[in-house]
N, C-alpha and C positions, 0 to 999 in steps of 0.2 A: 329851261333853255338848253339849246344844243349849239353846236358849233357849225359855222358855214365853212365852204371849202377854203376860204381865206383864213380860217382859224379864229374868226371873230364870233362872239356869242350872238345867238339868235333866239327868238321865241319860238318854241317847238310847235305851237298851235297856229302859226301863220306860214303859208307857203312862200315861195320866192317872190310872188307878186304882192304879198301882204294880205292875201284873203284867208279867212279863218278856215281851218281844217282840223279834222281828228287825226291824231298821230297814228300811223299804221304800225302796230306792234306784231303784225303777223309773222314776220321773220325772226322774231326774238325768242330765246328759250325761256321755258318756265324756270324761274328761280325763287328761292325762299326770300320773301320781302317782309319788313317790318317798319312801322312807323309809330312815334309817340307824340302825342300833341298834349298842350297844356293851356289852361285858361283860369280866369278867377272871376268869381261872382261876388261882388262887395255890396253890402247893404247896411242900413242903419242898425243900430243896437237893438231896437225892439223887434224888428223882423228877424234879425239873427237869433235873438232869444227864442222866439216862437219856432223857428227852424230847428234850432238845437234841441228844443223840448218835443219836437214832433207834434207841436200843437196846431199845426196849419190845417184850417178847415177842409181843404181839399185832399187830405190823406198824407201818407208817408212821402215826403218830397224826394229825398234822394234816390230811393229805390224806383220811383217813377222817372226821375231824370236819367237814371242808369238805363232803363228799358227804352226810353225815348232815344238815347244816344246810340244804343245797339241797333235800333230800327233805322236811325238816320245813316249809319254807316253802311247798312245793307241797301239803302236806297239812294246813295250819293249820285249815282249816274242819272237818275231821274231828275235831279235838280241842277246839276253843274253840266252844262250842255255838251262838253267835249270829253267828260270822263268816260272811261271804259267801265262796263259792268264787270265786277271783279268776284271770283269765288273766294270769299273771305273764310279763312280757317279759324280766325279768333277775333273777337272784339271784346276788350276788357275796359271797364271804366271805375276809376277809384276817385274818392272824394276825401279831402283833407281839410277839415275845419281850422281855421286860423282865428282864435278868439280875440287876439290883439287887434286885428284890423276888421272884424266882423265879416270875414270872407270865407268862402269855400273855394279851394284850389281843385281844379278837375284835372285829371290825367287819364288820357285815353290811349289805348294800344290796339293796333290793328295788324294782323298778319294774313299773308296769302302766299301761296306758291303759284305765281302766274307771271305774266310777261311784262307787267307794269307795276309801278309802286302803289302803295296804299296811304300816301300822305293825305290825300284829299278826304279818304274815308275817316281817318284819324281825326283831322280838323272838323269835319262835318259832325262827328259823334260828340266832339268837345263843345262846339257850338250849340248844338241842339240840346245837350244836357243843361248848358248854361241857360239857354232860353226857357227850358222847362222849370228850372229853379225859379226864374224871374216870373213865369206865369203862375207858379203855385204860391209865390210869396208877394205878388204885387198888391194884394189887398191891404197889406201891413206896411208896404213902402214901395211907392211908384218911382223912387229915385234910385232904385238898384242898378248897379253898373256892372256890365259884362266888360272885362278887359284882358289885355294881354293874351288873346288866343293866338298860339303860334305853334309851329312845328319845333319839337325839341330834338327829335332824332329820326333817323331813317336809316335802313340798311338793305342791301341787295341790289341787284342790277349792275350795270357797267359802272355807276359812279360809286358804288360800294357804300361805306358808312359815312354819315354826316351827322355832326353833333351841333347844337345850338344852346351853349350853356351860358 
């Protein structure tokens, strides 16, 4: 969102007449920007056991999901129509098994020194990593749930730091 001349919030991808537009970042300075997204993949005990034992027939699940997430971050602008193509300086993906809930928590971090933020890239990386886990484990459990994909942190730009704890 951005602010209108009256100080009211407005959606930045809509012009004054309500038409869709790409935000013009040409006048902005390059700044260091970072974003962290998080999500969870929850599955049944049997599928979780197979994943934990790396016994999935399609191969090592989490490393495949990591590579897929990095590729997704790099290609975010090809899938989200109004995203800018960004020079990413870093994409990191971590997985945290939660045995009690038969879940994998995914945390993705993206960084860039550019004119616009990397929130969409971090969320795209998280989403595609989660989808890859689903794809590789669906033979054992079609009821796998992808949940709570959200932005946890962003920094840089005129809005500075933002936390979603």
